[in-house]
py3Dmol code that shows the C-alpha trace and the ligand (Angstrom):
import py3Dmol

protein = """\
ATOM      1  CA  UNK A   1     -14.238 -20.990  37.406  1.00  0.00           C
ATOM      2  CA  UNK A   2     -12.912 -21.319  33.895  1.00  0.00           C
ATOM      3  CA  UNK A   3     -11.736 -24.597  32.362  1.00  0.00           C
ATOM      4  CA  UNK A   4      -9.196 -24.061  29.591  1.00  0.00           C
ATOM      5  CA  UNK A   5      -8.412 -27.030  27.351  1.00  0.00           C
ATOM      6  CA  UNK A   6      -5.410 -26.984  25.028  1.00  0.00           C
ATOM      7  CA  UNK A   7      -5.352 -28.535  21.553  1.00  0.00           C
ATOM      8  CA  UNK A   8      -3.437 -31.516  22.985  1.00  0.00           C
ATOM      9  CA  UNK A   9      -6.057 -32.085  25.686  1.00  0.00           C
ATOM     10  CA  UNK A  10      -4.399 -30.553  28.751  1.00  0.00           C
ATOM     11  CA  UNK A  11      -6.841 -28.938  31.180  1.00  0.00           C
ATOM     12  CA  UNK A  12      -6.174 -25.864  33.222  1.00  0.00           C
ATOM     13  CA  UNK A  13      -8.584 -24.477  35.842  1.00  0.00           C
ATOM     14  CA  UNK A  14      -8.510 -20.823  36.793  1.00  0.00           C
ATOM     15  CA  UNK A  15     -10.837 -18.667  38.839  1.00  0.00           C
ATOM     16  CA  UNK A  16     -11.675 -15.137  37.785  1.00  0.00           C
ATOM     17  CA  UNK A  17     -12.302 -12.503  40.437  1.00  0.00           C
ATOM     18  CA  UNK A  18     -15.303 -10.251  39.661  1.00  0.00           C
ATOM     19  CA  UNK A  19     -14.456  -8.155  36.604  1.00  0.00           C
ATOM     20  CA  UNK A  20     -11.212 -10.009  35.957  1.00  0.00           C
ATOM     21  CA  UNK A  21     -10.398 -11.232  32.460  1.00  0.00           C
ATOM     22  CA  UNK A  22      -9.527 -14.858  31.765  1.00  0.00           C
ATOM     23  CA  UNK A  23      -6.045 -13.785  30.615  1.00  0.00           C
ATOM     24  CA  UNK A  24      -5.383 -11.966  33.907  1.00  0.00           C
ATOM     25  CA  UNK A  25      -6.735 -14.832  35.999  1.00  0.00           C
ATOM     26  CA  UNK A  26      -4.544 -17.341  34.170  1.00  0.00           C
ATOM     27  CA  UNK A  27      -1.461 -15.140  34.674  1.00  0.00           C
ATOM     28  CA  UNK A  28      -2.306 -14.827  38.352  1.00  0.00           C
ATOM     29  CA  UNK A  29      -2.501 -18.622  38.532  1.00  0.00           C
ATOM     30  CA  UNK A  30       1.014 -18.797  37.095  1.00  0.00           C
ATOM     31  CA  UNK A  31       0.116 -19.577  33.471  1.00  0.00           C
ATOM     32  CA  UNK A  32       1.039 -16.945  30.881  1.00  0.00           C
ATOM     33  CA  UNK A  33      -1.237 -17.652  27.898  1.00  0.00           C
ATOM     34  CA  UNK A  34      -0.180 -16.446  24.435  1.00  0.00           C
ATOM     35  CA  UNK A  35      -0.992 -12.744  24.174  1.00  0.00           C
ATOM     36  CA  UNK A  36       0.643  -9.591  22.925  1.00  0.00           C
ATOM     37  CA  UNK A  37      -1.181  -6.250  23.175  1.00  0.00           C
ATOM     38  CA  UNK A  38      -3.425  -7.291  26.083  1.00  0.00           C
ATOM     39  CA  UNK A  39      -5.843  -4.606  24.945  1.00  0.00           C
ATOM     40  CA  UNK A  40      -8.059  -6.225  22.311  1.00  0.00           C
ATOM     41  CA  UNK A  41      -6.191  -5.071  19.232  1.00  0.00           C
ATOM     42  CA  UNK A  42      -3.781  -7.801  18.076  1.00  0.00           C
ATOM     43  CA  UNK A  43      -5.856 -10.982  18.176  1.00  0.00           C
ATOM     44  CA  UNK A  44      -3.077 -13.174  19.553  1.00  0.00           C
ATOM     45  CA  UNK A  45      -5.150 -14.288  22.583  1.00  0.00           C
ATOM     46  CA  UNK A  46      -7.994 -15.757  20.499  1.00  0.00           C
ATOM     47  CA  UNK A  47      -9.783 -18.818  21.838  1.00  0.00           C
ATOM     48  CA  UNK A  48     -13.232 -20.388  21.575  1.00  0.00           C
ATOM     49  CA  UNK A  49     -15.850 -20.493  24.326  1.00  0.00           C
ATOM     50  CA  UNK A  50     -17.584 -23.855  24.096  1.00  0.00           C
ATOM     51  CA  UNK A  51     -19.855 -23.393  27.094  1.00  0.00           C
ATOM     52  CA  UNK A  52     -20.953 -20.595  29.415  1.00  0.00           C
ATOM     53  CA  UNK A  53     -21.814 -16.905  29.339  1.00  0.00           C
ATOM     54  CA  UNK A  54     -19.353 -14.019  29.291  1.00  0.00           C
ATOM     55  CA  UNK A  55     -18.889 -10.325  28.588  1.00  0.00           C
ATOM     56  CA  UNK A  56     -16.567  -9.441  25.747  1.00  0.00           C
ATOM     57  CA  UNK A  57     -15.064  -6.002  26.282  1.00  0.00           C
ATOM     58  CA  UNK A  58     -14.125  -3.378  23.684  1.00  0.00           C
ATOM     59  CA  UNK A  59     -11.884  -4.736  20.955  1.00  0.00           C
ATOM     60  CA  UNK A  60     -10.874  -4.061  17.396  1.00  0.00           C
ATOM     61  CA  UNK A  61     -12.915  -5.875  14.727  1.00  0.00           C
ATOM     62  CA  UNK A  62      -9.570  -6.517  13.017  1.00  0.00           C
ATOM     63  CA  UNK A  63      -8.485  -8.576  16.027  1.00  0.00           C
ATOM     64  CA  UNK A  64     -11.729 -10.562  16.093  1.00  0.00           C
ATOM     65  CA  UNK A  65     -13.875 -10.353  12.961  1.00  0.00           C
ATOM     66  CA  UNK A  66     -17.615 -10.498  13.506  1.00  0.00           C
ATOM     67  CA  UNK A  67     -18.016 -13.854  11.749  1.00  0.00           C
ATOM     68  CA  UNK A  68     -15.483 -15.471  14.090  1.00  0.00           C
ATOM     69  CA  UNK A  69     -17.108 -13.874  17.104  1.00  0.00           C
ATOM     70  CA  UNK A  70     -20.434 -15.329  15.986  1.00  0.00           C
ATOM     71  CA  UNK A  71     -18.828 -18.798  16.134  1.00  0.00           C
ATOM     72  CA  UNK A  72     -17.891 -18.343  19.794  1.00  0.00           C
ATOM     73  CA  UNK A  73     -14.377 -17.009  19.327  1.00  0.00           C
ATOM     74  CA  UNK A  74     -13.266 -14.507  21.939  1.00  0.00           C
ATOM     75  CA  UNK A  75     -10.216 -12.511  22.945  1.00  0.00           C
ATOM     76  CA  UNK A  76      -9.182 -13.738  26.374  1.00  0.00           C
ATOM     77  CA  UNK A  77      -7.698 -10.350  27.272  1.00  0.00           C
ATOM     78  CA  UNK A  78     -11.229  -8.941  26.947  1.00  0.00           C
ATOM     79  CA  UNK A  79     -13.311 -11.868  28.235  1.00  0.00           C
ATOM     80  CA  UNK A  80     -14.912 -11.659  31.666  1.00  0.00           C
ATOM     81  CA  UNK A  81     -16.994 -14.729  32.649  1.00  0.00           C
ATOM     82  CA  UNK A  82     -20.580 -14.335  33.829  1.00  0.00           C
ATOM     83  CA  UNK A  83     -20.851 -18.025  34.736  1.00  0.00           C
ATOM     84  CA  UNK A  84     -18.579 -21.099  34.651  1.00  0.00           C
ATOM     85  CA  UNK A  85     -16.849 -21.203  31.286  1.00  0.00           C
ATOM     86  CA  UNK A  86     -15.327 -23.938  29.162  1.00  0.00           C
ATOM     87  CA  UNK A  87     -12.778 -22.568  26.705  1.00  0.00           C
ATOM     88  CA  UNK A  88     -10.912 -24.372  23.915  1.00  0.00           C
ATOM     89  CA  UNK A  89      -7.432 -22.989  23.346  1.00  0.00           C
ATOM     90  CA  UNK A  90      -6.235 -23.229  19.722  1.00  0.00           C
ATOM     91  CA  UNK A  91      -2.681 -24.240  20.658  1.00  0.00           C
ATOM     92  CA  UNK A  92      -0.821 -26.964  22.467  1.00  0.00           C
ATOM     93  CA  UNK A  93       0.148 -26.837  26.125  1.00  0.00           C
ATOM     94  CA  UNK A  94       3.778 -26.152  25.171  1.00  0.00           C
ATOM     95  CA  UNK A  95       2.720 -22.567  24.261  1.00  0.00           C
ATOM     96  CA  UNK A  96       1.665 -21.809  27.846  1.00  0.00           C
ATOM     97  CA  UNK A  97       4.466 -20.390  29.986  1.00  0.00           C
ATOM     98  CA  UNK A  98       3.848 -21.806  33.450  1.00  0.00           C
ATOM     99  CA  UNK A  99       6.738 -20.028  35.086  1.00  0.00           C
ATOM    100  CA  UNK A 100       5.715 -16.698  33.551  1.00  0.00           C
ATOM    101  CA  UNK A 101       7.403 -15.102  30.547  1.00  0.00           C
ATOM    102  CA  UNK A 102      11.174 -15.699  30.638  1.00  0.00           C
ATOM    103  CA  UNK A 103      13.360 -12.591  30.448  1.00  0.00           C
ATOM    104  CA  UNK A 104      16.951 -12.895  29.270  1.00  0.00           C
ATOM    105  CA  UNK A 105      19.700 -10.481  28.438  1.00  0.00           C
ATOM    106  CA  UNK A 106      20.890 -10.500  24.834  1.00  0.00           C
ATOM    107  CA  UNK A 107      23.757  -8.905  22.949  1.00  0.00           C
ATOM    108  CA  UNK A 108      23.426  -7.315  19.526  1.00  0.00           C
ATOM    109  CA  UNK A 109      25.702  -9.211  17.140  1.00  0.00           C
ATOM    110  CA  UNK A 110      24.205  -8.039  13.846  1.00  0.00           C
ATOM    111  CA  UNK A 111      22.358  -4.925  12.699  1.00  0.00           C
ATOM    112  CA  UNK A 112      22.109  -4.934   8.926  1.00  0.00           C
ATOM    113  CA  UNK A 113      19.989  -2.841   6.581  1.00  0.00           C
ATOM    114  CA  UNK A 114      18.261  -5.283   4.209  1.00  0.00           C
ATOM    115  CA  UNK A 115      15.817  -2.967   2.403  1.00  0.00           C
ATOM    116  CA  UNK A 116      14.494   0.554   2.653  1.00  0.00           C
ATOM    117  CA  UNK A 117      13.645   1.196   6.320  1.00  0.00           C
ATOM    118  CA  UNK A 118      14.108  -2.490   7.153  1.00  0.00           C
ATOM    119  CA  UNK A 119      16.891  -4.008   9.235  1.00  0.00           C
ATOM    120  CA  UNK A 120      17.861  -7.495  10.264  1.00  0.00           C
ATOM    121  CA  UNK A 121      18.641  -7.546  13.964  1.00  0.00           C
ATOM    122  CA  UNK A 122      20.595 -10.539  15.253  1.00  0.00           C
ATOM    123  CA  UNK A 123      20.943 -11.142  18.973  1.00  0.00           C
ATOM    124  CA  UNK A 124      22.825 -13.682  21.005  1.00  0.00           C
ATOM    125  CA  UNK A 125      21.246 -14.559  24.345  1.00  0.00           C
ATOM    126  CA  UNK A 126      23.486 -14.389  27.392  1.00  0.00           C
ATOM    127  CA  UNK A 127      24.347 -17.766  28.883  1.00  0.00           C
ATOM    128  CA  UNK A 128      21.755 -19.105  31.285  1.00  0.00           C
ATOM    129  CA  UNK A 129      22.587 -20.096  34.861  1.00  0.00           C
ATOM    130  CA  UNK A 130      23.855 -23.489  33.728  1.00  0.00           C
ATOM    131  CA  UNK A 131      26.127 -21.861  31.131  1.00  0.00           C
ATOM    132  CA  UNK A 132      23.839 -22.916  28.259  1.00  0.00           C
ATOM    133  CA  UNK A 133      22.869 -20.977  25.160  1.00  0.00           C
ATOM    134  CA  UNK A 134      19.430 -22.481  24.814  1.00  0.00           C
ATOM    135  CA  UNK A 135      17.348 -20.572  22.262  1.00  0.00           C
ATOM    136  CA  UNK A 136      14.486 -23.031  21.882  1.00  0.00           C
ATOM    137  CA  UNK A 137      11.253 -21.742  20.395  1.00  0.00           C
ATOM    138  CA  UNK A 138       8.643 -22.785  17.858  1.00  0.00           C
ATOM    139  CA  UNK A 139       8.534 -21.289  14.351  1.00  0.00           C
ATOM    140  CA  UNK A 140       5.940 -18.502  14.418  1.00  0.00           C
ATOM    141  CA  UNK A 141       6.680 -17.286  17.940  1.00  0.00           C
ATOM    142  CA  UNK A 142       7.794 -13.793  18.887  1.00  0.00           C
ATOM    143  CA  UNK A 143       9.877 -12.057  21.524  1.00  0.00           C
ATOM    144  CA  UNK A 144       9.231  -8.713  23.141  1.00  0.00           C
ATOM    145  CA  UNK A 145      12.368  -6.591  23.011  1.00  0.00           C
ATOM    146  CA  UNK A 146      12.779  -3.926  25.625  1.00  0.00           C
ATOM    147  CA  UNK A 147      14.238  -0.545  24.800  1.00  0.00           C
ATOM    148  CA  UNK A 148      17.337  -0.314  27.042  1.00  0.00           C
ATOM    149  CA  UNK A 149      16.836   1.924  30.041  1.00  0.00           C
ATOM    150  CA  UNK A 150      13.110   2.245  29.431  1.00  0.00           C
ATOM    151  CA  UNK A 151      11.363  -0.251  31.587  1.00  0.00           C
ATOM    152  CA  UNK A 152       7.919  -0.964  30.265  1.00  0.00           C
ATOM    153  CA  UNK A 153       8.719   0.041  26.667  1.00  0.00           C
ATOM    154  CA  UNK A 154       8.682  -3.255  24.788  1.00  0.00           C
ATOM    155  CA  UNK A 155       7.898  -4.149  21.211  1.00  0.00           C
ATOM    156  CA  UNK A 156       6.952  -7.573  19.880  1.00  0.00           C
ATOM    157  CA  UNK A 157       8.868  -8.954  16.886  1.00  0.00           C
ATOM    158  CA  UNK A 158       8.577 -12.377  15.300  1.00  0.00           C
ATOM    159  CA  UNK A 159      11.575 -14.673  15.207  1.00  0.00           C
ATOM    160  CA  UNK A 160      12.768 -15.432  11.676  1.00  0.00           C
ATOM    161  CA  UNK A 161      15.230 -18.193  12.553  1.00  0.00           C
ATOM    162  CA  UNK A 162      14.574 -21.570  14.126  1.00  0.00           C
ATOM    163  CA  UNK A 163      15.308 -22.853  17.609  1.00  0.00           C
ATOM    164  CA  UNK A 164      19.002 -23.449  18.231  1.00  0.00           C
ATOM    165  CA  UNK A 165      21.612 -24.067  20.924  1.00  0.00           C
ATOM    166  CA  UNK A 166      23.780 -21.071  20.036  1.00  0.00           C
ATOM    167  CA  UNK A 167      21.522 -18.502  21.648  1.00  0.00           C
ATOM    168  CA  UNK A 168      20.727 -16.875  18.282  1.00  0.00           C
ATOM    169  CA  UNK A 169      17.634 -14.774  17.640  1.00  0.00           C
ATOM    170  CA  UNK A 170      16.985 -13.186  14.237  1.00  0.00           C
ATOM    171  CA  UNK A 171      14.421 -10.471  13.543  1.00  0.00           C
ATOM    172  CA  UNK A 172      13.387  -8.342  10.562  1.00  0.00           C
ATOM    173  CA  UNK A 173      12.233  -4.956  11.739  1.00  0.00           C
ATOM    174  CA  UNK A 174      10.589  -2.185   9.788  1.00  0.00           C
ATOM    175  CA  UNK A 175      11.845   1.169  11.073  1.00  0.00           C
ATOM    176  CA  UNK A 176       8.848   3.377  11.669  1.00  0.00           C
ATOM    177  CA  UNK A 177       8.996   7.148  12.119  1.00  0.00           C
ATOM    178  CA  UNK A 178       8.703   7.898  15.821  1.00  0.00           C
ATOM    179  CA  UNK A 179       8.457   4.226  16.830  1.00  0.00           C
ATOM    180  CA  UNK A 180      10.046   3.635  20.237  1.00  0.00           C
ATOM    181  CA  UNK A 181      12.124   0.623  19.256  1.00  0.00           C
ATOM    182  CA  UNK A 182      12.738   2.013  15.749  1.00  0.00           C
ATOM    183  CA  UNK A 183      14.208   5.189  17.249  1.00  0.00           C
ATOM    184  CA  UNK A 184      16.462   3.097  19.466  1.00  0.00           C
ATOM    185  CA  UNK A 185      17.649   1.062  16.471  1.00  0.00           C
ATOM    186  CA  UNK A 186      18.282   4.175  14.367  1.00  0.00           C
ATOM    187  CA  UNK A 187      20.063   6.220  16.994  1.00  0.00           C
ATOM    188  CA  UNK A 188      21.536   4.164  19.789  1.00  0.00           C
ATOM    189  CA  UNK A 189      21.797   0.488  18.913  1.00  0.00           C
ATOM    190  CA  UNK A 190      25.374  -0.749  18.411  1.00  0.00           C
ATOM    191  CA  UNK A 191      27.068  -4.096  17.933  1.00  0.00           C
ATOM    192  CA  UNK A 192      27.826  -5.298  21.454  1.00  0.00           C
ATOM    193  CA  UNK A 193      24.884  -3.363  22.913  1.00  0.00           C
ATOM    194  CA  UNK A 194      22.658  -5.249  25.333  1.00  0.00           C
ATOM    195  CA  UNK A 195      18.931  -5.423  25.799  1.00  0.00           C
ATOM    196  CA  UNK A 196      16.308  -7.605  27.418  1.00  0.00           C
ATOM    197  CA  UNK A 197      14.335 -10.182  25.442  1.00  0.00           C
ATOM    198  CA  UNK A 198      10.998 -11.370  26.883  1.00  0.00           C
ATOM    199  CA  UNK A 199       9.864 -14.704  25.533  1.00  0.00           C
ATOM    200  CA  UNK A 200       9.508 -16.722  23.397  1.00  0.00           C
ATOM    201  CA  UNK A 201       5.771 -16.136  23.294  1.00  0.00           C
ATOM    202  CA  UNK A 202       2.789 -16.592  21.021  1.00  0.00           C
ATOM    203  CA  UNK A 203       0.527 -19.254  19.586  1.00  0.00           C
ATOM    204  CA  UNK A 204       1.079 -18.709  15.851  1.00  0.00           C
ATOM    205  CA  UNK A 205       2.721 -21.773  14.364  1.00  0.00           C
ATOM    206  CA  UNK A 206       2.544 -24.724  12.007  1.00  0.00           C
ATOM    207  CA  UNK A 207      -0.385 -27.096  12.359  1.00  0.00           C
ATOM    208  CA  UNK A 208      -0.043 -30.796  11.815  1.00  0.00           C
ATOM    209  CA  UNK A 209      -2.797 -31.475   9.318  1.00  0.00           C
ATOM    210  CA  UNK A 210      -1.558 -34.444   7.350  1.00  0.00           C
ATOM    211  CA  UNK A 211       0.330 -33.724   4.176  1.00  0.00           C
ATOM    212  CA  UNK A 212      -1.852 -30.964   2.809  1.00  0.00           C
ATOM    213  CA  UNK A 213       0.024 -28.238   0.931  1.00  0.00           C
ATOM    214  CA  UNK A 214       1.016 -25.208   2.987  1.00  0.00           C
ATOM    215  CA  UNK A 215       0.844 -21.745   1.529  1.00  0.00           C
ATOM    216  CA  UNK A 216       2.425 -18.797   3.284  1.00  0.00           C
ATOM    217  CA  UNK A 217       1.428 -15.192   2.620  1.00  0.00           C
ATOM    218  CA  UNK A 218       3.547 -12.349   3.974  1.00  0.00           C
ATOM    219  CA  UNK A 219       3.179  -8.588   3.920  1.00  0.00           C
ATOM    220  CA  UNK A 220       6.562  -6.869   4.404  1.00  0.00           C
ATOM    221  CA  UNK A 221       8.262  -7.895   7.630  1.00  0.00           C
ATOM    222  CA  UNK A 222       5.375 -10.297   8.211  1.00  0.00           C
ATOM    223  CA  UNK A 223       7.780 -12.562   6.344  1.00  0.00           C
ATOM    224  CA  UNK A 224       9.719 -13.217   9.567  1.00  0.00           C
ATOM    225  CA  UNK A 225       7.545 -15.913  11.222  1.00  0.00           C
ATOM    226  CA  UNK A 226       6.772 -17.511   7.856  1.00  0.00           C
ATOM    227  CA  UNK A 227      10.488 -17.656   7.038  1.00  0.00           C
ATOM    228  CA  UNK A 228      10.959 -19.421  10.369  1.00  0.00           C
ATOM    229  CA  UNK A 229       8.268 -21.932   9.361  1.00  0.00           C
ATOM    230  CA  UNK A 230       9.724 -22.765   5.944  1.00  0.00           C
ATOM    231  CA  UNK A 231      13.229 -22.936   7.444  1.00  0.00           C
ATOM    232  CA  UNK A 232      11.836 -25.379  10.001  1.00  0.00           C
ATOM    233  CA  UNK A 233      10.283 -27.409   7.181  1.00  0.00           C
ATOM    234  CA  UNK A 234      13.644 -27.463   5.393  1.00  0.00           C
ATOM    235  CA  UNK A 235      15.505 -28.532   8.535  1.00  0.00           C
ATOM    236  CA  UNK A 236      13.093 -31.381   9.132  1.00  0.00           C
ATOM    237  CA  UNK A 237      12.635 -32.149   5.438  1.00  0.00           C
ATOM    238  CA  UNK A 238       8.872 -31.970   5.819  1.00  0.00           C
ATOM    239  CA  UNK A 239       7.255 -33.301   2.664  1.00  0.00           C
ATOM    240  CA  UNK A 240       4.267 -30.947   2.310  1.00  0.00           C
ATOM    241  CA  UNK A 241       4.305 -28.971  -0.933  1.00  0.00           C
ATOM    242  CA  UNK A 242       4.876 -25.343   0.124  1.00  0.00           C
ATOM    243  CA  UNK A 243       4.549 -21.972  -1.574  1.00  0.00           C
ATOM    244  CA  UNK A 244       5.263 -18.540  -0.201  1.00  0.00           C
ATOM    245  CA  UNK A 245       3.940 -15.209  -1.471  1.00  0.00           C
ATOM    246  CA  UNK A 246       5.755 -12.090  -0.273  1.00  0.00           C
ATOM    247  CA  UNK A 247       4.153  -8.705  -0.888  1.00  0.00           C
ATOM    248  CA  UNK A 248       5.880  -5.334  -0.648  1.00  0.00           C
ATOM    249  CA  UNK A 249       4.989  -1.844  -1.816  1.00  0.00           C
ATOM    250  CA  UNK A 250       7.970  -1.029  -4.017  1.00  0.00           C
ATOM    251  CA  UNK A 251      11.118  -2.769  -5.227  1.00  0.00           C
ATOM    252  CA  UNK A 252      13.164  -0.884  -2.630  1.00  0.00           C
ATOM    253  CA  UNK A 253      11.212  -2.788   0.023  1.00  0.00           C
ATOM    254  CA  UNK A 254      12.098  -6.277  -1.211  1.00  0.00           C
ATOM    255  CA  UNK A 255      14.162  -8.330   1.237  1.00  0.00           C
ATOM    256  CA  UNK A 256      14.611 -11.946   2.272  1.00  0.00           C
ATOM    257  CA  UNK A 257      15.263 -13.258  -1.247  1.00  0.00           C
ATOM    258  CA  UNK A 258      18.635 -14.842  -0.401  1.00  0.00           C
ATOM    259  CA  UNK A 259      17.079 -16.532   2.628  1.00  0.00           C
ATOM    260  CA  UNK A 260      14.143 -17.840   0.582  1.00  0.00           C
ATOM    261  CA  UNK A 261      16.529 -19.063  -2.125  1.00  0.00           C
ATOM    262  CA  UNK A 262      18.434 -20.965   0.560  1.00  0.00           C
ATOM    263  CA  UNK A 263      15.206 -22.647   1.679  1.00  0.00           C
ATOM    264  CA  UNK A 264      14.262 -23.451  -1.935  1.00  0.00           C
ATOM    265  CA  UNK A 265      17.666 -25.105  -2.415  1.00  0.00           C
ATOM    266  CA  UNK A 266      17.103 -27.381   0.571  1.00  0.00           C
ATOM    267  CA  UNK A 267      13.358 -28.035   0.527  1.00  0.00           C
ATOM    268  CA  UNK A 268      12.032 -29.964  -2.468  1.00  0.00           C
ATOM    269  CA  UNK A 269       8.535 -28.796  -3.376  1.00  0.00           C
ATOM    270  CA  UNK A 270       9.040 -25.243  -2.100  1.00  0.00           C
ATOM    271  CA  UNK A 271       8.685 -22.187  -4.300  1.00  0.00           C
ATOM    272  CA  UNK A 272       8.107 -18.510  -3.680  1.00  0.00           C
ATOM    273  CA  UNK A 273       6.980 -15.404  -5.463  1.00  0.00           C
ATOM    274  CA  UNK A 274       7.596 -11.730  -4.707  1.00  0.00           C
ATOM    275  CA  UNK A 275       4.698  -9.386  -5.499  1.00  0.00           C
ATOM    276  CA  UNK A 276       5.381  -5.663  -5.852  1.00  0.00           C
ATOM    277  CA  UNK A 277       2.413  -3.337  -5.596  1.00  0.00           C
ATOM    278  CA  UNK A 278       3.956  -0.283  -7.292  1.00  0.00           C
ATOM    279  CA  UNK A 279       6.928  -1.492  -9.343  1.00  0.00           C
ATOM    280  CA  UNK A 280       9.435   0.589 -11.274  1.00  0.00           C
ATOM    281  CA  UNK A 281      10.048  -0.010 -14.988  1.00  0.00           C
ATOM    282  CA  UNK A 282      12.790  -2.573 -14.388  1.00  0.00           C
ATOM    283  CA  UNK A 283      10.713  -4.941 -12.211  1.00  0.00           C
ATOM    284  CA  UNK A 284      10.403  -8.322 -13.912  1.00  0.00           C
ATOM    285  CA  UNK A 285       8.338 -10.150 -11.320  1.00  0.00           C
ATOM    286  CA  UNK A 286       4.671 -10.214 -10.364  1.00  0.00           C
ATOM    287  CA  UNK A 287       2.812  -6.927 -10.001  1.00  0.00           C
ATOM    288  CA  UNK A 288       0.007  -6.586  -7.474  1.00  0.00           C
ATOM    289  CA  UNK A 289      -0.737  -7.858  -4.022  1.00  0.00           C
ATOM    290  CA  UNK A 290       0.006 -11.290  -2.586  1.00  0.00           C
ATOM    291  CA  UNK A 291      -3.751 -11.730  -2.063  1.00  0.00           C
ATOM    292  CA  UNK A 292      -4.232 -11.394  -5.850  1.00  0.00           C
ATOM    293  CA  UNK A 293      -1.456 -13.936  -6.383  1.00  0.00           C
ATOM    294  CA  UNK A 294      -3.114 -16.335  -3.939  1.00  0.00           C
ATOM    295  CA  UNK A 295      -6.489 -15.962  -5.673  1.00  0.00           C
ATOM    296  CA  UNK A 296      -4.905 -16.702  -9.068  1.00  0.00           C
ATOM    297  CA  UNK A 297      -2.962 -19.674  -7.723  1.00  0.00           C
ATOM    298  CA  UNK A 298      -5.995 -21.136  -5.938  1.00  0.00           C
ATOM    299  CA  UNK A 299      -7.924 -21.170  -9.202  1.00  0.00           C
ATOM    300  CA  UNK A 300      -5.359 -23.628 -10.572  1.00  0.00           C
ATOM    301  CA  UNK A 301      -4.418 -25.523  -7.419  1.00  0.00           C
ATOM    302  CA  UNK A 302      -4.948 -29.290  -7.614  1.00  0.00           C
ATOM    303  CA  UNK A 303      -5.429 -29.491  -3.836  1.00  0.00           C
ATOM    304  CA  UNK A 304      -6.805 -26.992  -1.304  1.00  0.00           C
ATOM    305  CA  UNK A 305      -3.910 -25.818   0.903  1.00  0.00           C
ATOM    306  CA  UNK A 306      -3.701 -24.679   4.502  1.00  0.00           C
ATOM    307  CA  UNK A 307      -2.894 -20.966   4.463  1.00  0.00           C
ATOM    308  CA  UNK A 308      -0.669 -19.071   6.905  1.00  0.00           C
ATOM    309  CA  UNK A 309      -0.751 -15.287   6.754  1.00  0.00           C
ATOM    310  CA  UNK A 310       1.241 -12.618   8.550  1.00  0.00           C
ATOM    311  CA  UNK A 311       1.096  -8.909   7.878  1.00  0.00           C
ATOM    312  CA  UNK A 312      -0.946  -5.799   8.509  1.00  0.00           C
ATOM    313  CA  UNK A 313      -4.733  -6.069   8.959  1.00  0.00           C
ATOM    314  CA  UNK A 314      -5.632  -5.132   5.332  1.00  0.00           C
ATOM    315  CA  UNK A 315      -3.531  -8.038   4.058  1.00  0.00           C
ATOM    316  CA  UNK A 316      -5.221 -10.492   6.417  1.00  0.00           C
ATOM    317  CA  UNK A 317      -8.617  -9.240   5.261  1.00  0.00           C
ATOM    318  CA  UNK A 318      -7.650  -9.451   1.583  1.00  0.00           C
ATOM    319  CA  UNK A 319      -6.355 -13.020   1.946  1.00  0.00           C
ATOM    320  CA  UNK A 320      -9.436 -14.006   3.948  1.00  0.00           C
ATOM    321  CA  UNK A 321     -11.570 -12.731   1.066  1.00  0.00           C
ATOM    322  CA  UNK A 322      -9.373 -14.345  -1.602  1.00  0.00           C
ATOM    323  CA  UNK A 323      -9.647 -17.749   0.083  1.00  0.00           C
ATOM    324  CA  UNK A 324     -13.343 -17.520   1.073  1.00  0.00           C
ATOM    325  CA  UNK A 325     -15.425 -20.394  -0.266  1.00  0.00           C
ATOM    326  CA  UNK A 326     -12.316 -22.401  -1.192  1.00  0.00           C
ATOM    327  CA  UNK A 327     -10.206 -22.764   1.945  1.00  0.00           C
ATOM    328  CA  UNK A 328     -12.254 -23.494   5.093  1.00  0.00           C
ATOM    329  CA  UNK A 329     -11.829 -20.571   7.546  1.00  0.00           C
ATOM    330  CA  UNK A 330     -10.380 -22.872  10.214  1.00  0.00           C
ATOM    331  CA  UNK A 331      -7.519 -23.662   7.849  1.00  0.00           C
ATOM    332  CA  UNK A 332      -6.500 -20.034   7.418  1.00  0.00           C
ATOM    333  CA  UNK A 333      -4.078 -19.247  10.245  1.00  0.00           C
ATOM    334  CA  UNK A 334      -2.978 -15.699  10.711  1.00  0.00           C
ATOM    335  CA  UNK A 335      -0.988 -13.320  12.844  1.00  0.00           C
ATOM    336  CA  UNK A 336      -1.648  -9.648  12.320  1.00  0.00           C
ATOM    337  CA  UNK A 337       0.913  -7.111  13.289  1.00  0.00           C
ATOM    338  CA  UNK A 338       0.291  -3.560  14.206  1.00  0.00           C
ATOM    339  CA  UNK A 339       2.447  -0.529  13.550  1.00  0.00           C
ATOM    340  CA  UNK A 340       4.104   0.474  16.816  1.00  0.00           C
TER     341      UNK A 340
END
"""
ligand_1 = """\
4
FES
Fe -5.710 -9.994 23.375
Fe -3.943 -8.709 21.811
S -3.581 -9.924 23.571
S -6.078 -8.983 21.512
"""
view = py3Dmol.view(width=600, height=400)
view.addModel(protein, "pdb")
view.setStyle({"model": 0}, {"cartoon": {"style": "trace"}})
view.addModel(ligand_1, "xyz")
view.setStyle({"model": 1}, {"stick": {}})
view.zoomTo()
view.show()
């Protein structure tokens, strides 16, 4: 048996068959825990074993760094108990989908290029059985979008907007050569086209930790869940001082500025900075990586912030290093995305 305890104290008991992972056993018991790749590479099923022995199967060190593993952190999609286990889940019970992952049809209502190889995809969910357009989710969560006609080909993208009653879902998607969903968006996607959206899913989100400052660090389209968080803060007029650092390779990759300006206009105490790694001669802003910008800002910060990071693994590693010794590791929250 495995006892899973959520951050808000809810207990869930599941029983693993021999060789079965905790994630599979929970799904079999009707509880879909936050997860994405289900193969030890993304890190979204992280949790902490507080008691008991287990086998941890093959996984990427990027998904679970050695120092976190040494503190008892595991990936539930790779964890097979050897004896009764007690596991602390780092999220509230609202992130567990007891009826399984919802699947809804959605219509494409916007498909807009916003930067080189980057599009904003806007969907409207079909009405539910009661005729509602409920698009309720937490900032930081993602949906898996299914390539039409290709059952089993799904890609996870973070939601950039906030929960609403108009059925709206907004995504920023980097078009990758040969990517299954990228190819669909380039070649076949049309306004009015329909696809299936699986979710919302995922445990990444804002943590209630008093009024400490919140810093957000994004690499490219890793901006999406962080934009959702600062939009949420603006909607609720949350008083934490907030800063966002967006890193891109070149000026042609910059996007999201109008959206961040809109947040800055509504949220007192919010500011943002765009960092370009390889700028052209006309670039007036910061040069370098967002991790460098964070390191420089931390040196002058009057108060140690909580840090939220989303981007590719090298960015997460760079921010982890930049904050080491200043921000406690359990106050650096991250979601790494993988090129698919
Ligand atoms: Fe376990 Fe991705 S779901 S590492």
